[in-house]
N, C-alpha and C positions, 0 to 999 in steps of 0.2 A: 063598662067604660073600655074603650079600645085607643091605644096610641094610632094616629093617623098619618103624623110627619114629624120629622126630625130637622131641625134647622140648624146650622153650624157656623158660629161667626168667629173667626181668628182675630183677635184685636192685640194693639200694641199700646202700652200707657208710658210714657215717658215718667222715668224717675225724678226727681227734683234735683238730686245729685246721683252720680254714678253709684252704683250698688257694686261693692268690691266684696270680691271672696279668693279664696285661695287658687281657684281655677280661672280668674280673670275679672274684668269690670264688665258690668252689664250696666247700658245706658236705658234701655226700654223693657218694660215688664210684658213678657208674654202670655197671654191668656187665650183661652178657647171658651165662649160661652155658647151652649146650647138652650134651645126651645124645644121641647117636647110637647106637641099639640095632641089633643084627644077628640073624639067624635063628639065630647059634650062641652067642648067648648073651653075646657079647662087646658092651661098652658103652665108647664113645668120649667123651672131655668134652673141650670146646672152650670159649673164652672170649673175648669182643670188650669192649674197653674203650670208653666215651664220652666221655672226658674233653674232647673238643673239638666237639661235634656242630656247633656255629657254624661251624667251618671245614669239617667232612667232609659235613654233613646227616645223619649217622646218629647219632640219639639212641637210647636204650636201647629206645624204643616202636617206632622205624623198623627196628631190627635185628631185633627181636622178629617184627614184621610179614614182613619179607623172608624171614627164615629161614622161618617158619611157612607162609605162603603163595605165595611165588616158588620157595625153593629146596627145601623137603621134598617137594612132589611130584615134583620132577626127581630127588631123591636115593632115593626110595624104590625098591627093586629093584636098586639099582646095588651094583657090588663096590666095599665100602670100600678094598680094598686097592689098587685102581685109582685111585691118589689123581689123577695127572695126568689122566687120562680125565674124572673126577669134576669137578674144578677147573675145566677146559675146558667142561665143560658149563654149571657156574655163571656163567663169564664169558661165555658167548654168551646167556645168559639176562639177564645185566644190561647187555647191549649193549655194553660195551668191557671192559676190561682193568681200567679204573679205577673202575669203577661198584660201588658197595656193598662196599668193600675191607673194612670192619670185620666186616661179615656172612659176607664169603667167609673172611676170618681165622678164624672162630670154626669154621667148617666144615673147614678145613684142619688145625686143631689137632687136631679130635675124628678126623679120618680118621688122622692120624699117631699118635694115642694109641692108636687099634683096631690099627693095624700093629705098633706096637711091644709091644702085649699078644700080638697072634697070633704073632709071631716071636720073642718071649721076650727081646727086648732093649730099653734104654732108647733113647727117640726120637733121643738124642743119636747113637747107632749107625745109625740110618737117615739122618741128616744128615751122615754122613762122620766121626763120631766126636769125643770130648771135645777140645776145643781148650785148654781153660783148667779149673781146677777150683774158682777163687774169683773174684768179680768186685769192684771197687769201687762202691761205692755214694754217690751225690750227693745232697745235702739242698739243697732251695731256701730261699733267703732270700726275706722277705716284699717285697713291691713297695711301698717306703716310703722316706721320706728317708735320704741316704746315711749319717747318723751312725747310725740305726736299724738299717740293713741291716750296718753294720760291725760293730755290737753282734751281731747274730744270727749274723754268720759267724764270729764268734770263738766264740760257743757252740756252733755245729755242731762245728767243729774241736775244742772241748773235749771233746765228746761223742763224739769218736771218728772222724767223717766224714772221708774223704780228698779229697773234692771238693766243690765249691759251685757251685750251680746260680742264677744271677742272671736274675729276670724281667725282661723289658725290651719296649719296642715302640711306646709310646705317645709318648715324648719323647726323641730321642737324644741332646740335651745331658745331660739329668739321667740317662738311661740309663749315659752315660759316668763322670758323676760317682758312681754308685752303684758301678761296677767299679772305679774308683780308690780309694773308700773301703775296699771289701771286700780291695783287693790290699794296701792300707797295714796294713789291721787282721790279715789272716793271714800275710803274708810273701809270698816267692816259690816257696816248694815245694808250696802247695795248687794244683792245678789249678782254675781258673774257668772254665766255661762260660757262655753267655748264650742264655737261651731267650726 
């Protein structure tokens, strides 16, 4: 089996409400979806998130260019089932193991998707098997005054979420007040994480 073509699709999905974080507010989730085609007709899908390009240097545009111009020529002709070999080739091309992490993630995901389809098993089986059948989902409260954050946290718990994420990072004293307000509002049984 050989890789014959790579397609790259930068996409934007509007958030239902703006996503707030210490570095600013985002209204659109930017992603890059890729399709890795093989000579046997098996197609693998991969995806890369670009939530924090200011931290990683990888915007949707950068990921699209890296995959299309740097990685695709290296991938064509490779056996997609030799995942470690292919990923090592991409690591060398990106100069170190940390360069273009999101771009490499999309390729890795697509290669695992191909392998799962070829072997007729879920990707979880390729990675050692299913460990859990459900996961808890956290919901973020807005980066706002403690009283407003507490009200938002109460609503999140009423909506059924079992964990709350509090955005932080600009003012440690204000961050601590937000955490205290949320803890007081939701009680001790709801886990709180700080992002």
